[in-house]
PASEBA-1860 file (N, C-alpha, C; in nm, 3 decimals):
! residues 306
1> XXXXXXXX> 9.242/7.794/9.646/9.195/7.899/9.737/9.050/7.935/9.684 ~ 8.949/7.950/9.790/8.807/7.981/9.760/8.773/8.112/9.822 ~ 8.672/8.177/9.769/8.622/8.304/9.826/8.557/8.264/9.966 ~ 8.593/8.346/10.062/8.538/8.318/10.194/8.374/8.310/10.213 ~ 8.300/8.386/10.116/8.173/8.392/10.130/8.091/8.289/10.025 ~ 8.163/8.210/9.958/8.097/8.125/9.856/8.190/8.004/9.842 ~ 8.143/7.921/9.762/8.208/7.810/9.721/8.293/7.826/9.585 ~ 8.277/7.947/9.539/8.351/7.986/9.413/8.494/8.010/9.441
9> XXXXXXXX> 8.578/7.980/9.344/8.724/8.020/9.362/8.729/8.170/9.383 ~ 8.843/8.193/9.459/8.882/8.333/9.500/8.895/8.429/9.362 ~ 8.851/8.534/9.347/8.866/8.619/9.234/9.019/8.657/9.199 ~ 9.026/8.707/9.087/9.166/8.757/9.033/9.189/8.898/9.054 ~ 9.302/8.923/9.093/9.356/9.060/9.088/9.471/9.069/8.979 ~ 9.421/9.136/8.873/9.486/9.134/8.740/9.551/9.271/8.720 ~ 9.693/9.276/8.703/9.757/9.399/8.669/9.783/9.395/8.518 ~ 9.733/9.499/8.448/9.763/9.507/8.308/9.864/9.646/8.295
17> XXXXXXXX> 9.989/9.612/8.282/10.091/9.717/8.280/10.147/9.716/8.142 ~ 10.187/9.847/8.087/10.257/9.852/7.958/10.296/9.994/7.917 ~ 10.392/10.016/7.829/10.414/10.151/7.795/10.312/10.222/7.736 ~ 10.309/10.360/7.760/10.201/10.449/7.705/10.174/10.419/7.547 ~ 10.066/10.408/7.526/10.032/10.388/7.366/10.016/10.253/7.325 ~ 10.034/10.153/7.427/10.049/10.003/7.375/9.905/9.937/7.384 ~ 9.801/10.034/7.416/9.662/9.985/7.401/9.620/9.900/7.519 ~ 9.689/9.926/7.637/9.646/9.843/7.760/9.506/9.879/7.810
25> XXXXXXXX> 9.475/10.000/7.787/9.333/10.030/7.829/9.214/9.954/7.747 ~ 9.248/9.964/7.612/9.165/9.899/7.526/9.147/9.754/7.566 ~ 9.255/9.680/7.593/9.250/9.547/7.629/9.188/9.534/7.759 ~ 9.224/9.603/7.866/9.169/9.594/8.004/9.006/9.599/7.995 ~ 8.963/9.706/7.907/8.811/9.726/7.901/8.748/9.607/7.826 ~ 8.815/9.551/7.737/8.759/9.424/7.680/8.754/9.322/7.757 ~ 8.862/9.298/7.843/8.861/9.196/7.952/8.747/9.222/8.065 ~ 8.723/9.343/8.103/8.625/9.379/8.198/8.481/9.331/8.138
33> XXXXXXXX> 8.473/9.375/8.016/8.347/9.350/7.945/8.303/9.194/7.965 ~ 8.415/9.110/7.939/8.382/8.971/7.938/8.373/8.913/8.085 ~ 8.435/8.961/8.166/8.445/8.911/8.310/8.373/8.977/8.408 ~ 8.325/9.098/8.397/8.270/9.186/8.501/8.365/9.238/8.595 ~ 8.480/9.250/8.567/8.586/9.285/8.660/8.581/9.449/8.679 ~ 8.621/9.483/8.796/8.625/9.631/8.834/8.756/9.686/8.770 ~ 8.751/9.803/8.693/8.868/9.860/8.649/8.916/9.973/8.746 ~ 9.050/9.964/8.784/9.113/10.050/8.867/9.236/10.125/8.802
41> XXXXXXXX> 9.238/10.245/8.792/9.342/10.321/8.741/9.468/10.332/8.825 ~ 9.583/10.295/8.749/9.713/10.309/8.800/9.792/10.388/8.724 ~ 9.751/10.499/8.678/9.835/10.606/8.601/9.828/10.734/8.696 ~ 9.956/10.790/8.722/9.972/10.873/8.820/9.914/11.005/8.782 ~ 9.866/11.036/8.657/9.831/11.163/8.624/9.679/11.171/8.580 ~ 9.632/11.057/8.549/9.499/11.044/8.530/9.401/11.065/8.662 ~ 9.462/11.070/8.771/9.394/11.093/8.900/9.360/11.243/8.891 ~ 9.396/11.327/8.809/9.386/11.478/8.820/9.266/11.510/8.738
49> XXXXXXXX> 9.169/11.594/8.788/9.072/11.647/8.713/9.123/11.744/8.628 ~ 9.052/11.745/8.489/9.095/11.847/8.394/9.200/11.820/8.306 ~ 9.282/11.716/8.345/9.393/11.661/8.261/9.329/11.551/8.174 ~ 9.263/11.580/8.082/9.180/11.466/8.019/9.250/11.429/7.867 ~ 9.273/11.533/7.793/9.335/11.505/7.644/9.470/11.459/7.660 ~ 9.559/11.542/7.744/9.704/11.515/7.742/9.733/11.371/7.816 ~ 9.642/11.328/7.898/9.667/11.184/7.963/9.588/11.086/7.908 ~ 9.521/11.127/7.791/9.444/11.024/7.698/9.361/10.933/7.788
57> XXXXXXXX> 9.262/11.017/7.870/9.166/10.930/7.944/9.075/10.864/7.856 ~ 9.037/10.748/7.914/8.943/10.670/7.834/8.788/10.727/7.808 ~ 8.732/10.710/7.715/8.591/10.754/7.698/8.496/10.692/7.796 ~ 8.552/10.576/7.856/8.488/10.503/7.947/8.545/10.538/8.090 ~ 8.576/10.656/8.113/8.653/10.671/8.249/8.559/10.658/8.359 ~ 8.427/10.677/8.351/8.347/10.671/8.467/8.338/10.518/8.520 ~ 8.383/10.423/8.440/8.378/10.284/8.475/8.505/10.253/8.568 ~ 8.593/10.333/8.576/8.709/10.317/8.649/8.710/10.381/8.793
65> XXXXXXXX> 8.785/10.328/8.879/8.799/10.378/9.019/8.937/10.452/8.999 ~ 8.955/10.554/9.086/9.070/10.638/9.089/9.103/10.718/8.969 ~ 9.004/10.766/8.887/9.031/10.858/8.786/8.953/10.987/8.848 ~ 9.012/11.102/8.816/8.959/11.229/8.850/8.920/11.251/9.000 ~ 9.019/11.213/9.079/8.981/11.229/9.224/9.074/11.334/9.288 ~ 9.156/11.403/9.206/9.241/11.517/9.275/9.240/11.639/9.182 ~ 9.261/11.757/9.255/9.276/11.876/9.174/9.425/11.882/9.138 ~ 9.455/11.952/9.031/9.585/11.941/8.961/9.695/12.009/9.055
73> XXXXXXXX> 9.657/12.108/9.157/9.758/12.155/9.242/9.784/12.065/9.372 ~ 9.709/11.950/9.387/9.733/11.862/9.491/9.829/11.760/9.449 ~ 9.893/11.709/9.558/9.993/11.592/9.546/9.930/11.464/9.549 ~ 9.971/11.362/9.498/9.927/11.230/9.515/10.025/11.125/9.488 ~ 10.053/11.045/9.570/10.171/10.962/9.562/10.150/10.805/9.576 ~ 10.247/10.727/9.574/10.222/10.588/9.588/10.154/10.540/9.724 ~ 10.187/10.616/9.829/10.132/10.580/9.945/9.988/10.592/9.951 ~ 9.934/10.720/9.898/9.798/10.729/9.893/9.737/10.637/9.799
81> XXXXXXXX> 9.804/10.602/9.676/9.747/10.498/9.586/9.713/10.374/9.649 ~ 9.806/10.323/9.730/9.793/10.188/9.779/9.677/10.174/9.877 ~ 9.683/10.281/9.969/9.577/10.286/10.054/9.431/10.302/9.990 ~ 9.426/10.388/9.892/9.289/10.404/9.813/9.254/10.270/9.744 ~ 9.348/10.207/9.684/9.323/10.097/9.597/9.283/9.973/9.697 ~ 9.348/9.957/9.815/9.324/9.861/9.890/9.195/9.861/9.951 ~ 9.138/9.989/9.964/8.992/9.990/10.019/8.897/9.961/9.912 ~ 8.935/9.999/9.792/8.841/9.956/9.679/8.844/9.811/9.654
89> XXXXXXXX> 8.960/9.736/9.661/8.989/9.599/9.648/8.911/9.525/9.753 ~ 8.897/9.571/9.875/8.841/9.502/9.982/8.691/9.474/9.931 ~ 8.628/9.590/9.898/8.474/9.582/9.854/8.469/9.496/9.720 ~ 8.551/9.505/9.630/8.534/9.411/9.513/8.562/9.272/9.538 ~ 8.658/9.254/9.634/8.668/9.094/9.679/8.552/9.054/9.750 ~ 8.497/9.132/9.839/8.364/9.103/9.912/8.252/9.064/9.823 ~ 8.249/9.127/9.689/8.149/9.090/9.597/8.179/8.972/9.504 ~ 8.304/8.903/9.529/8.347/8.807/9.459/8.377/8.833/9.311
97> XXXXXXXX> 8.424/8.963/9.275/8.452/9.011/9.149/8.606/9.020/9.140 ~ 8.644/9.002/8.992/8.778/9.022/8.965/8.811/9.165/8.963 ~ 8.936/9.217/8.963/8.963/9.345/8.960/9.091/9.361/8.862 ~ 9.083/9.472/8.778/9.200/9.486/8.682/9.263/9.620/8.714 ~ 9.378/9.623/8.759/9.457/9.742/8.785/9.532/9.771/8.661 ~ 9.488/9.892/8.584/9.553/9.919/8.450/9.618/10.051/8.452 ~ 9.729/10.064/8.411/9.805/10.196/8.398/9.944/10.179/8.377 ~ 10.009/10.290/8.348/10.165/10.279/8.321/10.245/10.323/8.424
105> XXXXXXXX> 10.204/10.353/8.558/10.304/10.386/8.663/10.335/10.256/8.744 ~ 10.444/10.208/8.700/10.489/10.075/8.742/10.505/10.074/8.895 ~ 10.558/10.189/8.963/10.563/10.175/9.093/10.448/10.160/9.181 ~ 10.343/10.204/9.128/10.211/10.190/9.193/10.167/10.042/9.189 ~ 10.184/9.983/9.074/10.145/9.831/9.057/10.235/9.759/9.146 ~ 10.361/9.781/9.140/10.457/9.693/9.233/10.427/9.708/9.375 ~ 10.409/9.830/9.434/10.393/9.871/9.557/10.249/9.782/9.610 ~ 10.145/9.799/9.519/10.029/9.731/9.554/10.036/9.588/9.576
113> XXXXXXXX> 10.081/9.532/9.455/10.095/9.379/9.451/10.197/9.312/9.562 ~ 10.315/9.394/9.580/10.411/9.348/9.673/10.373/9.394/9.815 ~ 10.272/9.482/9.846/10.234/9.519/9.961/10.340/9.593/10.038 ~ 10.402/9.694/9.960/10.504/9.771/10.011/10.443/9.867/10.135 ~ 10.508/9.877/10.241/10.450/9.964/10.359/10.542/10.078/10.398 ~ 10.662/10.057/10.358/10.762/10.164/10.400/10.761/10.275/10.307 ~ 10.634/10.364/10.296/10.610/10.461/10.200/10.552/10.583/10.265 ~ 10.552/10.694/10.214/10.489/10.810/10.270/10.335/10.790/10.283
121> XXXXXXXX> 10.289/10.814/10.408/10.127/10.805/10.410/10.082/10.934/10.354 ~ 9.946/10.933/10.360/9.867/11.038/10.306/9.903/11.165/10.407 ~ 9.915/11.292/10.339/9.924/11.400/10.417/9.828/11.433/10.508 ~ 9.859/11.484/10.616/9.765/11.531/10.725/9.681/11.656/10.669 ~ 9.552/11.645/10.643/9.470/11.759/10.594/9.507/11.894/10.679 ~ 9.501/11.872/10.819/9.515/11.994/10.901/9.649/12.068/10.879 ~ 9.750/11.981/10.868/9.888/12.031/10.843/9.901/12.098/10.712 ~ 9.844/12.044/10.615/9.836/12.100/10.485/9.776/12.221/10.476
129> XXXXXXXX> 9.658/12.231/10.546/9.593/12.366/10.549/9.666/12.472/10.615 ~ 9.726/12.435/10.736/9.813/12.528/10.795/9.928/12.572/10.728 ~ 9.988/12.486/10.659/10.106/12.539/10.568/10.069/12.608/10.435 ~ 9.955/12.579/10.402/9.920/12.641/10.257/9.901/12.791/10.296 ~ 9.882/12.835/10.421/9.864/12.975/10.450/9.987/13.060/10.478 ~ 10.082/12.983/10.471/10.229/13.053/10.511/10.291/13.092/10.381 ~ 10.383/13.195/10.389/10.453/13.233/10.271/10.563/13.154/10.240 ~ 10.640/13.168/10.137/10.742/13.094/10.089/10.870/13.100/10.195
137> XXXXXXXX> 10.899/13.213/10.242/11.005/13.247/10.326/10.986/13.156/10.465 ~ 10.856/13.177/10.508/10.827/13.100/10.648/10.835/12.953/10.617 ~ 10.791/12.912/10.514/10.802/12.766/10.485/10.940/12.723/10.471 ~ 11.028/12.808/10.411/11.170/12.766/10.397/11.229/12.765/10.541 ~ 11.209/12.857/10.616/11.258/12.868/10.753/11.217/12.737/10.836 ~ 11.093/12.705/10.834/11.044/12.605/10.907/11.111/12.451/10.846 ~ 11.124/12.457/10.715/11.182/12.339/10.660/11.329/12.328/10.693 ~ 11.403/12.440/10.691/11.541/12.437/10.721/11.554/12.399/10.873
145> XXXXXXXX> 11.460/12.423/10.964/11.465/12.387/11.106/11.462/12.240/11.120 ~ 11.382/12.175/11.039/11.352/12.029/11.071/11.433/11.944/10.974 ~ 11.469/12.007/10.862/11.541/11.917/10.760/11.655/12.003/10.684 ~ 11.756/12.041/10.784/11.865/12.124/10.720/11.943/12.043/10.604 ~ 11.978/12.129/10.505/12.051/12.075/10.397/11.974/12.010/10.288 ~ 11.845/12.009/10.290/11.761/11.955/10.191/11.788/12.024/10.042 ~ 11.753/11.949/9.944/11.779/11.982/9.817/11.659/12.027/9.741 ~ 11.552/12.061/9.794/11.449/12.103/9.730/11.450/12.224/9.660
153> XXXXXXXX> 11.392/12.247/9.550/11.390/12.376/9.458/11.332/12.470/9.547 ~ 11.426/12.573/9.611/11.370/12.666/9.693/11.283/12.783/9.640 ~ 11.268/12.796/9.498/11.180/12.888/9.439/11.043/12.823/9.390 ~ 11.024/12.693/9.423/10.907/12.633/9.400/10.821/12.604/9.510 ~ 10.729/12.692/9.546/10.647/12.691/9.671/10.589/12.561/9.688 ~ 10.534/12.493/9.585/10.454/12.363/9.612/10.561/12.255/9.650 ~ 10.670/12.243/9.594/10.772/12.148/9.637/10.819/12.181/9.782 ~ 10.848/12.309/9.808/10.883/12.325/9.945/10.780/12.283/10.044
161> XXXXXXXX> 10.652/12.311/10.015/10.549/12.271/10.121/10.534/12.117/10.118 ~ 10.544/12.053/10.009/10.527/11.905/10.014/10.648/11.840/10.085 ~ 10.761/11.904/10.073/10.881/11.852/10.136/10.862/11.870/10.293 ~ 10.822/11.985/10.341/10.786/12.008/10.473/10.683/11.930/10.518 ~ 10.583/11.898/10.436/10.461/11.799/10.497/10.529/11.664/10.520 ~ 10.627/11.617/10.441/10.686/11.482/10.459/10.772/11.503/10.576 ~ 10.847/11.606/10.594/10.930/11.605/10.722/10.861/11.607/10.853 ~ 10.725/11.678/10.853/10.661/11.689/10.970/10.566/11.580/10.980
169> XXXXXXXX> 10.532/11.490/10.880/10.419/11.405/10.887/10.448/11.284/10.944 ~ 10.351/11.198/10.960/10.355/11.064/11.033/10.438/10.985/10.958 ~ 10.552/10.913/11.005/10.631/10.828/10.925/10.613/10.689/10.970 ~ 10.509/10.653/11.041/10.492/10.507/11.065/10.458/10.431/10.928 ~ 10.480/10.289/10.932/10.464/10.224/10.801/10.305/10.233/10.791 ~ 10.274/10.209/10.646/10.131/10.215/10.619/10.068/10.076/10.659 ~ 9.942/10.078/10.687/9.873/9.980/10.752/9.768/9.938/10.641 ~ 9.803/9.840/10.558/9.710/9.791/10.465/9.742/9.646/10.428
177> XXXXXXXX> 9.646/9.573/10.388/9.662/9.440/10.343/9.572/9.393/10.230 ~ 9.605/9.345/10.125/9.517/9.301/10.014/9.442/9.173/10.054 ~ 9.318/9.178/10.016/9.231/9.050/10.022/9.312/8.930/9.947 ~ 9.283/8.813/9.977/9.358/8.698/9.914/9.318/8.670/9.777 ~ 9.328/8.778/9.687/9.295/8.751/9.540/9.408/8.650/9.487 ~ 9.379/8.592/9.385/9.476/8.544/9.303/9.539/8.641/9.211 ~ 9.670/8.676/9.218/9.733/8.779/9.163/9.790/8.725/9.020 ~ 9.760/8.821/8.920/9.811/8.794/8.794/9.861/8.935/8.741
185> XXXXXXXX> 10.003/8.933/8.708/10.052/9.054/8.646/10.086/9.029/8.499 ~ 10.028/9.116/8.412/10.053/9.102/8.267/10.123/9.233/8.214 ~ 10.219/9.218/8.135/10.288/9.333/8.063/10.254/9.330/7.908 ~ 10.205/9.438/7.867/10.161/9.446/7.718/10.287/9.492/7.644 ~ 10.312/9.399/7.563/10.435/9.421/7.472/10.394/9.459/7.327 ~ 10.453/9.557/7.266/10.431/9.600/7.126/10.555/9.626/7.064 ~ 10.580/9.582/6.953/10.713/9.596/6.868/10.747/9.739/6.875 ~ 10.871/9.778/6.912/10.912/9.916/6.944/10.889/10.011/6.828
193> XXXXXXXX> 10.913/9.961/6.713/10.898/10.068/6.588/10.747/10.091/6.579 ~ 10.667/9.989/6.592/10.521/10.025/6.578/10.484/10.112/6.684 ~ 10.535/10.091/6.810/10.490/10.183/6.923/10.528/10.315/6.903 ~ 10.662/10.327/6.851/10.720/10.469/6.842/10.608/10.550/6.732 ~ 10.592/10.482/6.625/10.512/10.553/6.517/10.380/10.584/6.581 ~ 10.324/10.487/6.662/10.191/10.519/6.724/10.197/10.639/6.809 ~ 10.307/10.647/6.891/10.314/10.757/6.990/10.331/10.896/6.912 ~ 10.404/10.895/6.809/10.432/11.022/6.738/10.288/11.069/6.678
201> XXXXXXXX> 10.222/10.977/6.626/10.079/11.017/6.556/9.996/11.048/6.666 ~ 9.992/10.990/6.781/9.915/11.014/6.880/9.919/11.164/6.946 ~ 10.047/11.196/6.953/10.062/11.335/7.010/9.998/11.447/6.912 ~ 10.009/11.407/6.779/9.945/11.505/6.682/9.781/11.498/6.711 ~ 9.726/11.366/6.725/9.589/11.352/6.731/9.539/11.422/6.871 ~ 9.624/11.422/6.977/9.578/11.478/7.097/9.580/11.640/7.073 ~ 9.679/11.690/7.006/9.682/11.826/6.983/9.559/11.876/6.903 ~ 9.532/11.787/6.802/9.409/11.825/6.711/9.291/11.818/6.797
209> XXXXXXXX> 9.282/11.744/6.898/9.159/11.719/6.990/9.144/11.837/7.087 ~ 9.255/11.922/7.090/9.230/12.044/7.181/9.321/12.041/7.303 ~ 9.433/11.970/7.304/9.524/11.978/7.409/9.576/12.105/7.452 ~ 9.616/12.204/7.353/9.673/12.325/7.369/9.550/12.413/7.449 ~ 9.430/12.399/7.418/9.306/12.458/7.485/9.283/12.418/7.618 ~ 9.318/12.284/7.640/9.311/12.222/7.773/9.398/12.302/7.869 ~ 9.535/12.304/7.821/9.624/12.357/7.913/9.602/12.508/7.941 ~ 9.558/12.580/7.826/9.529/12.707/7.846/9.407/12.732/7.956
217> XXXXXXXX> 9.313/12.649/7.950/9.195/12.650/8.038/9.249/12.614/8.185 ~ 9.347/12.528/8.203/9.385/12.496/8.332/9.475/12.606/8.393 ~ 9.560/12.669/8.300/9.626/12.784/8.356/9.530/12.913/8.395 ~ 9.442/12.928/8.314/9.344/13.039/8.341/9.264/13.012/8.477 ~ 9.259/12.892/8.521/9.178/12.858/8.645/9.266/12.848/8.753 ~ 9.395/12.897/8.743/9.490/12.896/8.861/9.579/12.779/8.876 ~ 9.587/12.683/8.793/9.671/12.565/8.800/9.812/12.623/8.777 ~ 9.905/12.595/8.864/10.032/12.636/8.852/10.130/12.542/8.763
225> XXXXXXXX> 10.207/12.607/8.700/10.309/12.525/8.620/10.386/12.429/8.688 ~ 10.424/12.471/8.827/10.503/12.372/8.893/10.399/12.289/8.988 ~ 10.288/12.283/8.957/10.199/12.181/9.021/10.239/12.044/9.003 ~ 10.196/11.955/9.092/10.223/11.799/9.059/10.164/11.756/8.933 ~ 10.043/11.807/8.908/9.982/11.747/8.764/10.055/11.784/8.634 ~ 10.124/11.904/8.643/10.202/11.947/8.526/10.336/11.879/8.502 ~ 10.352/11.774/8.593/10.483/11.697/8.558/10.442/11.596/8.436 ~ 10.304/11.579/8.426/10.272/11.498/8.322/10.331/11.553/8.183
233> XXXXXXXX> 10.369/11.456/8.087/10.436/11.475/7.974/10.338/11.584/7.895 ~ 10.408/11.696/7.840/10.333/11.791/7.739/10.283/11.916/7.798 ~ 10.256/11.913/7.931/10.184/12.031/7.982/10.290/12.145/8.012 ~ 10.386/12.129/8.041/10.487/12.246/8.057/10.536/12.279/7.932 ~ 10.552/12.181/7.825/10.600/12.222/7.701/10.496/12.306/7.643 ~ 10.370/12.271/7.648/10.255/12.358/7.594/10.251/12.491/7.661 ~ 10.271/12.489/7.788/10.292/12.623/7.865/10.392/12.713/7.799 ~ 10.496/12.655/7.772/10.608/12.729/7.718/10.567/12.783/7.572
241> XXXXXXXX> 10.504/12.703/7.489/10.458/12.747/7.355/10.360/12.860/7.380 ~ 10.274/12.856/7.471/10.175/12.950/7.506/10.229/13.090/7.534 ~ 10.355/13.080/7.618/10.425/13.205/7.646/10.512/13.249/7.535 ~ 10.516/13.188/7.421/10.592/13.206/7.309/10.744/13.186/7.316 ~ 10.779/13.100/7.420/10.918/13.060/7.443/10.974/12.960/7.327 ~ 10.872/12.886/7.275/10.922/12.808/7.177/10.808/12.800/7.055 ~ 10.835/12.749/6.947/10.741/12.751/6.834/10.660/12.631/6.853 ~ 10.549/12.622/6.768/10.467/12.513/6.784/10.524/12.375/6.733
249> XXXXXXXX> 10.602/12.388/6.627/10.673/12.272/6.579/10.775/12.226/6.686 ~ 10.846/12.323/6.754/10.940/12.279/6.856/10.877/12.214/6.962 ~ 10.764/12.272/7.006/10.694/12.195/7.116/10.645/12.062/7.096 ~ 10.599/12.043/6.964/10.566/11.906/6.910/10.668/11.814/6.907 ~ 10.788/11.846/6.863/10.909/11.767/6.869/10.957/11.729/7.005 ~ 10.937/11.820/7.088/10.977/11.799/7.243/10.879/11.697/7.295 ~ 10.763/11.708/7.265/10.647/11.620/7.341/10.665/11.482/7.278 ~ 10.690/11.471/7.143/10.707/11.345/7.086/10.829/11.275/7.139
257> XXXXXXXX> 10.951/11.341/7.152/11.077/11.293/7.215/11.051/11.242/7.331 ~ 10.992/11.315/7.435/10.956/11.284/7.570/10.877/11.168/7.589 ~ 10.766/11.159/7.491/10.677/11.044/7.498/10.747/10.911/7.475 ~ 10.839/10.928/7.359/10.904/10.797/7.322/11.002/10.755/7.440 ~ 11.074/10.849/7.497/11.167/10.812/7.611/11.086/10.763/7.726 ~ 10.977/10.815/7.749/10.900/10.757/7.869/10.854/10.603/7.834 ~ 10.813/10.583/7.721/10.776/10.461/7.672/10.893/10.351/7.688 ~ 11.003/10.409/7.646/11.139/10.314/7.666/11.161/10.284/7.813
265> XXXXXXXX> 11.140/10.398/7.905/11.150/10.355/8.050/11.051/10.262/8.112 ~ 10.934/10.281/8.048/10.825/10.180/8.095/10.859/10.040/8.040 ~ 10.919/10.013/7.936/10.937/9.896/7.868/11.056/9.827/7.958 ~ 11.161/9.916/8.004/11.253/9.860/8.095/11.202/9.827/8.231 ~ 11.106/9.893/8.286/11.056/9.871/8.409/10.975/9.737/8.399 ~ 10.911/9.711/8.278/10.838/9.599/8.275/10.923/9.476/8.265 ~ 11.039/9.489/8.206/11.117/9.368/8.200/11.191/9.334/8.329 ~ 11.182/9.440/8.437/11.229/9.411/8.571/11.130/9.382/8.669
273> XXXXXXXX> 11.004/9.373/8.622/10.896/9.359/8.724/10.893/9.205/8.757 ~ 10.886/9.176/8.894/10.881/9.042/8.922/10.745/8.959/8.900 ~ 10.751/8.857/8.848/10.643/8.760/8.815/10.545/8.833/8.718 ~ 10.595/8.891/8.632/10.506/8.956/8.518/10.515/8.870/8.391 ~ 10.397/8.848/8.331/10.399/8.763/8.212/10.361/8.859/8.100 ~ 10.436/8.834/7.979/10.415/8.928/7.879/10.288/8.885/7.792 ~ 10.221/8.981/7.735/10.113/8.961/7.643/10.163/9.030/7.517 ~ 10.181/8.975/7.396/10.232/9.057/7.286/10.104/9.099/7.205
281> XXXXXXXX> 10.115/9.228/7.162/10.008/9.274/7.068/10.054/9.304/6.937 ~ 10.030/9.238/6.827/10.079/9.267/6.702/10.026/9.381/6.635 ~ 9.908/9.424/6.670/9.832/9.540/6.616/9.775/9.633/6.744 ~ 9.765/9.757/6.706/9.709/9.832/6.818/9.559/9.869/6.780 ~ 9.499/9.920/6.870/9.347/9.956/6.846/9.258/9.846/6.921 ~ 9.144/9.844/6.886/9.045/9.760/6.957/9.104/9.605/6.938 ~ 9.104/9.536/7.064/9.149/9.397/7.049/9.058/9.307/6.981 ~ 9.113/9.215/6.914/9.037/9.121/6.843/8.968/9.019/6.937
289> XXXXXXXX> 8.861/8.945/6.890/8.810/8.842/6.973/8.908/8.726/7.010 ~ 9.000/8.702/6.921/9.110/8.605/6.941/9.186/8.644/7.048 ~ 9.248/8.779/7.033/9.326/8.829/7.135/9.276/8.838/7.275 ~ 9.150/8.886/7.280/9.070/8.870/7.411/9.078/8.723/7.463 ~ 9.036/8.627/7.381/9.039/8.489/7.434/9.177/8.447/7.482 ~ 9.268/8.471/7.395/9.417/8.421/7.437/9.459/8.478/7.583 ~ 9.423/8.622/7.595/9.456/8.681/7.716/9.378/8.617/7.825 ~ 9.242/8.588/7.813/9.167/8.533/7.925/9.222/8.384/7.944
297> XXXXXXXX> 9.260/8.316/7.848/9.326/8.177/7.881/9.441/8.187/7.951 ~ 9.526/8.303/7.915/9.660/8.310/7.996/9.631/8.353/8.138 ~ 9.546/8.429/8.162/9.506/8.466/8.309/9.455/8.343/8.386 ~ 9.378/8.266/8.317/9.324/8.145/8.378/9.443/8.048/8.410 ~ 9.533/8.032/8.316/9.637/7.955/8.328/9.741/7.987/8.459 ~ 9.775/8.122/8.461/9.854/8.178/8.563/9.772/8.165/8.695 ~ 9.657/8.207/8.697/9.580/8.194/8.815/9.569/8.047/8.871 ~ 9.546/7.944/8.800/9.551/7.824/8.849/9.687/7.775/8.899
305> XX> 9.793/7.815/8.833/9.929/7.799/8.882/9.950/7.851/9.020 ~ 9.897/7.963/9.042/9.915/8.034/9.177/9.836/7.979/9.298
END
């Protein structure tokens, strides 16, 4: 397969998936430095502005697409992601460049690579504006009329509104298609004990970097605890600490446990992902030259087979 605008081979679309704390961003950035590839975020919470420390955004975030594109009270889901990503990838492909999709939200990567279309489309801005002006009781009344028996949390206004948006929204299949990249899916694998130790220490480092102050600032700016962004690990727990409901030590324990559990779920997803090839990292941190070379060779091998 060749690029339609040149005699060069078609560029690669590389997914770099892995559990949180596995160093996938470090590896992705090193690969981008070598290949000139465009980095595209596939983390469901790094799309939110202001969630910087807790989501461990890269210091090189400006080099990524789809980071810092939403306000914390806004919703963002897989349907919007695949539409946004497909537009970006069309431009990258036209330039003859590789693209690296990097993040830990497995459904985003699978939906994009497998070109899932039976998903919720982006919410209608006019409908969202109209519903945002209604009180909770009126939202519930309208929701019950179009979706009786729904199981939404009836005290959570944001979830009620989002459920109503989906019920009233356009249910046609998404219309998108990826350019004919050569697709390569890599899963970053780290020895579980090493990963768990790294995750526990990372929670402490993020707190030392000002995570509590970040949450306090978001709350002071009107970000709601029930907002979509605060589903990210740690934000609700820190909110509880700030209210005095739990001790600092108790909060740390909860965040560490939830982070390790999340990494375990991500590893399970990685093992179930179709056509994913594993890349083992013996150490964390900045990838070595040998590790980068081995990964590039693996990408080339898979790409040539495809």
